[in-house]
N, C-alpha and C positions, 0 to 999 in steps of 0.2 A: 272035558278034563276029571280028573277022579279025583275022593275026597282025598287022597292020600297028598296029590299036585297042590292042591287046596293050602293042606297040612304045608306041606314043604315051601310053597311062595309064601305063604304067610310068617314062617319064621327066616328069611331072605328081608323082605320087608313091611316097611307098615302097608296095613291092609287098603283096599280102596275107600272101603268107609271113612280112615282117618283122610286120605288125600282128599276125598270130594271135599271133607269138611274143611281143611287147612286152604283150601281154594276158595271157599269162601269167607275164610278167614281173613286171608289177606288182601279180599274185596272189601269187607269192612272197615279193615285199619286203613284204605284211602278212603272211604266215604265219611270216615268217624274221625280220623288222627290228623288229615292234611287242612279239613276246614277249621278247624281249631287251632289251626298253629297260626296260618295265611290268612284268614276272613276277620275284617276287623267288627267288632261289636256281639260276634256271640257267645265269649264268656263277659260274665255279666257280675261274678263274685268280686273279692277286694283286690287291689290294685296286685299285691303280690303271689296271690292265690291264684290269680288269673296269668301272672308270668310264671307260677310253678307248670298250671295247668299246658302252658305252650310248650311246654319243658321236654315235656311229658308225651307231648300228641309228635313234637320235634322225634324223639327216642324212638317213638313207635313203628313210622314208615321209613327213620331214615337208617336206622339199627334193627333194629327187631324185626321187622320184616324183610329185609335181605337172609339173618339168619334162617326166618323161619323159611325161605322159598329155597335154600341152599340146606338146608337140612330134610327140603321136602324131596326134594331132587335125589339129593344122595342117598339118605334112607329108603327109597323105594327101591332101588339098587341093590340095599343092602346092608350100608353105611352103617356101623355099629356111629361111631363119633356123628355123623348125620342124624342118629336117631336121638341122641343124645341135644345135638344143638334142636331137632325141632320140638323136644319136650320143654327143651329151657327157655325156648322162645314162645311157646303157647302157656308157661308157667307165668312171664314175666305182660305178655299181654293179658291174661287174667286177673293178676296183680291189678295193674293200672286200668283197666277198664272197671275195675271196681271203683275206683277213685274217682275214675270220670265221671261216674253213675252219682256215686253217695258224695265226692267230695268238690262236687261242680253244682252252682246254682241251675236250676231248670232251664233248657233253652231247647232252642230246635232241633239239634242233632242229638235230644235226649234219646229218643228211639234207634240210632246209630249207635250210641253208647248201651243202650241195654239190648241190642242184638248180639254187639261185638264182648261184651261180656257173658252170655250168652252161649254165643258160639266158641269161643276159647274155649272157656268151661269144657264144655261135652267134646269140643275138639282133644283138650288133656286127657280127660274120660278116657276116649275112643284111643288114643297113642299108651297110653298106661294100660289099657287092658290089650293090645296087642300082643301077640307071644314076644317075649323078652328075647330078641339077638344071640343069638351063643356067640359068647365071647371066650376068650382066654386070658387073664390080666397076666401081663410080664411079671415075672416074679422080681424086677428090682420094682415094682409100683409101692412106695411108700405110702401103702392103704392106712396105716396108722397113723401117719405125718397129716396124711389130708383128712382121715378125720377128726383128730386134735383140731386141725383149723375151723373146719366146719363146726364143731362143737362148740369150740372158744369166739366165733363169731356171733353163731348163734343166742351163746350166754350173755356175751357184751351188748348185745343187740336189745334181749330179753329185760337184763336192767339197766339201760339206758332209760326204756318205755317207762319201766316201774319207777325209777326214779325222778319222771314227771308226772307219772300220774299217783302212785299214792299220797305223797303229800297235798296234794288236791281234792283229795278224794270228798271232804268236807265243803270246798268250796263250791259257789254256782256264780258265773260259771267259773270255771277254772281256768288259772295262768295261764295253762300252754295251749286255748285255745281263741287266747287274744289277737286280734286281726287278721284271724283266719274266715271269719264266719261262721264255721262250723258250731255244731251241737254237741257231736263227737268227733275222735280222729279214727276214720276209716282203717289209717294204715296200724293204728296200735291194734284193733279189731281184728285184721288180717295177719298181723305178725304173730300176736300171741295165740290166735286161737288156732290157727292153719299153718300156718306157714314155715317157723320155727320149730314147731314141733315134728312135722312131718321131716325137716331136714334134721334134726336131733335123731332121731331116728334112722333115718340114712346114715347117717355118721356110725354109728352104732352098729348096723350092718353092715356097714364098709368096713368099720373096725375089725369084724370078726371074717371079713375078707370074703363076706356072701356073693353071691353073682351080684343078684340081686343092687343088693348097697355097691358094689363093684359101678354098674350100671348107670343107677339113679343117681350115683352124686357125681359121676359127670355132666348129667343134666341139670343137679343144685347148682353146681357152677358155673353152669352157664346161663342160667335164670340169674345167679348174684352177679355175673360178670357184667351182665344187660342194664340189672336194674342198680349196680353202682356208677356205670355212667347216664344212663336215665334222671338219678339223683343229683349229680354233679351239675349235670346240665338245667334239670329245673331249679336248683337252688341260683344257678348265676343269672337263669331268665324270673324269675323271682327278685332278686336283689335287683335288679334291673329298674323293673317295675315300679318298687318302691323300696328305695336305698334305705329309707329309716326305716323300716322293719325289720323286728328279727326273728322272721319264722323263715327269711330266708338269707344265707350271708356266702360271702366270699368265703370264710373259712369252713362254711358246709362244703362248697363246692371242693375246696380243696381237699377237705377229709376225704369225698369220695370218689376222689381222682386217687389219691392213695391206696385209698381201700379195692376201686379196679384195679389198680397196678397190681395190691398184693394178692389180689382174686389169681390175678391170670396166673402166676407161679405154680399154683395146685393146678388149676385149668391142662397148662402146657404139658406137665407131668402127667396129667390122666391121658392126656391124647394121644402125647409120648408110648404109652403104655400100655395100650388096647391094643390087641391084633383078634382077628375071626378064628 
């Protein structure tokens, strides 16, 4: 095989490096998430946090894993939509493996959680480093409408966290950590430091109809769709585990079901507009 053949194949589908990493990630999801959900006694945090962790684990292997598998198979054949699904699923797994490591008290699955976090992160980096697939967005793609949606959700998310954090900056411990058993909230850290700024940048590129922005917007919407479903599930399981807690509530579950439904609209618009 010539160098030219290698280049041509790399632009058609994800690299073999990324494929191999994703296979290991899929195996680690089963190793880390399935026992977290099914095996009693592994989780040793507060009841509400244990319930939320079980909901997260369920979403990992029941939703994110199938999306990852479909994305892996189809992106290897050159599907742009499959590549977006692959990156979105890896983003979700990286985000929530971080929560298993930092928001779950130490237990016998700790090394599995760390391995899942490391492999998910580096698989995501690998997938992002693979040559961007050639695509031609349909002229009917409402690029600025989708960009406005992403920017609005990111801004509202950031404001919601700041509304909790800023009033408690002088408190020890802060009120928003009550009942969690945490010393700080890794959700706030991840969102404010990494994911919300990254998606805001993607939205700006999409607004300008840059090819990278058009492509990454699809991956970001897949990530948000899985995450919204996952939060709705973990809120439900957390409330069941401790109905008296304010950390997880039925209202929170309903809110994220609505957010998942709202995110599905721009995601479908993106999927319908993308062609090779």
